[in-house]
Structure formats: structure tokens, C-alpha cells
C-alpha positions in Angstrom: -2.1 7.2 -6.9 -1.3 8.1 -3.3 2.1 7.2 -2.0 4.1 7.1 1.2 7.9 6.6 1.8 8.7 3.5 3.8 11.8 2.1 5.4 13.6 0.0 2.7 12.3 -3.5 2.4 13.7 -6.2 0.2 11.3 -8.1 -2.1 11.7 -10.8 -4.7 10.9 -9.8 -8.3 11.3 -11.7 -11.6 14.5 -9.7 -12.0 15.8 -10.7 -8.6 15.8 -9.0 -5.3 14.9 -5.3 -5.2 14.7 -2.8 -2.4 11.4 -1.0 -2.2 11.1 2.4 -0.6 7.7 3.6 -1.7 4.3 2.2 -0.9 1.2 3.2 -3.0 -2.5 2.7 -2.7 -4.0 2.7 -6.2 -7.5 1.5 -6.1 -10.2 1.4 -3.4 -13.2 -0.7 -4.1 -16.2 -2.5 -2.6 -16.6 -0.1 0.3 -20.0 1.6 0.9 -19.6 3.1 4.4 -22.5 0.8 5.4 -20.7 -1.2 8.2 -19.2 -3.5 5.5 -15.6 -4.1 4.5 -13.7 -2.9 1.5 -10.7 -3.7 -0.7 -7.6 -1.8 -1.6 -4.9 -2.4 -4.2 -1.4 -1.6 -3.1 2.0 -1.4 -4.8 5.5 -1.7 -3.6 7.8 0.5 -5.7 11.6 0.6 -6.1 13.2 4.0 -6.9 16.4 3.6 -8.9 18.6 6.4 -10.2 19.2 4.5 -13.5 15.7 3.0 -14.0 13.4 5.4 -12.2 10.3 4.0 -10.4 9.6 0.3 -10.9 6.5 -1.4 -9.5 8.0 -4.5 -7.9 4.8 -6.0 -6.3 1.1 -5.4 -6.7 -1.5 -6.9 -4.4 -4.9 -6.6 -2.9 -5.9 -6.5 0.7 -9.3 -6.6 2.4 -10.0 -3.6 4.7 -12.3 -4.5 7.7 -15.4 -2.5 8.4 -14.0 -1.1 11.6 -11.3 0.7 9.5 -13.7 1.8 6.8 -15.9 3.4 9.4 -13.0 5.5 10.7 -12.0 6.6 7.2 -12.5 10.4 6.7 -11.0 13.1 4.5 -7.5 11.7 4.8 -6.4 8.2 3.6 -3.9 8.0 6.5 -5.9 5.3 8.4 -6.0 3.1 5.3 -2.3 3.6 4.7 -1.5 2.7 8.3 -3.7 -0.4 8.3 -2.1 -1.7 5.1 1.4 -0.9 6.3 0.8 -2.6 9.6 -0.7 -5.7 7.9 2.3 -5.9 5.5 4.9 -5.2 8.1 6.0 -1.9 6.5 7.1 1.2 8.4 6.0 4.5 7.0 8.6 7.2 7.5 
């Protein structure tokens, strides 16, 4: 699982509000580099001294063909697209 540190963001969980500080991309699918779109699963993770890492939210996002076409060795373009779409700031 690839991760990035983000500016803290508060999300609602079944256990109440949590501050997430890590953003992960865990599953890329349905992309073929054939001018079509793809999908990515993302996770918002809370790091807590007492409880360790807790996945607070898991979701899926469509990645447009224009982003897939730019994807190379690094996953940075996918991370930036998802972060921008979700309103997250990678630090």
C-alpha cells in the first residue's frame, strides 16, 4: 500500500470524529493504458499513539483517461489527482 502524509483532516467514523493524517492508495483497477479510465481504492488513516494506525474511511474513485495516460513509473500523478478531488493537501 502506497501512502502519503496529508494535512490533518477531520472525518466522521462509527466511533466519532477522527483526525486523519495519512492517505493511502491500495488498489488500482480497470485501467489498460488504452485511452480509457481506471479506478483506485483510497483509504484515509488516523495515526494514534495509543491505537496505532486506524483506517477511518475507504472509498473508490474513477481516474479519467487523461490522468491514466500521464501515469508513468511514479504514482505521484494518481496521488495528486485523488488528493485534489478529495480536497486533501499532501505534505
